[in-house]
C-alpha positions, 0 to 999 in steps of 0.5 A: 690418753694416759692410763688414768684417763682411760680408766676414768672413761671405762668406769664412767661408762660402767656407771652410765650403762648400769644406770641405763640398764644397757646390759650388753654395753655394760658387759663389754666393759667387763673381763670374761673372768671378772670378780665381783665381791660383797665383803659384808655378805661374804659373796663372790661372783666370778665371770661376766655371764654370772655378774650380768645375770646378777645385775639383770635380775636385781629386784625392785625399781632402783636408781644409782647416782655416782657422787664421787669418782677417784681414779688413779692408774688402773684403779678407781673408787667411787661412792653412790646414792642407791635407792630401791623402793623407799630404801636409800643406801650409800654404796662404796665401790672399788674397781680394778682394770687390766687392758681397759677392762674391769677385772674386779669390783668390790662393793660395800653397802654400809648400814647407818647406825647411831653414834656412840654416846659421849661425843655429842659435845663434839659433833652435830648430826646432819644429812650429807649433801653428797652421800645421803641417807635421810 
């Protein structure tokens, strides 16, 4: 199995165990000193125990569905539809691995916004069939 296939397998398990709230199996995919960053809020969590606790304690009844997964070597990028309560979000995540374990996760949670005026003649407003915010 080449490095890209190995990475795809680990990252796929990451998303599956997260969605299933299988926290022990989820934790086995992370390096002891994993770094989790949220650039938009300027937050960082360092270490497996803290990151597991963050996920275990995340409030609300949420679901996450992966819509894209791109893998190259020991890096992966994905998008997901995330729902918590009545709120829908599209999340973007970047993951880095070393020796088959996830060492860095960077999550972006962009807020939807209205487009600037002046380009209405070029665009149509739609809800994407893949990454959705209704």
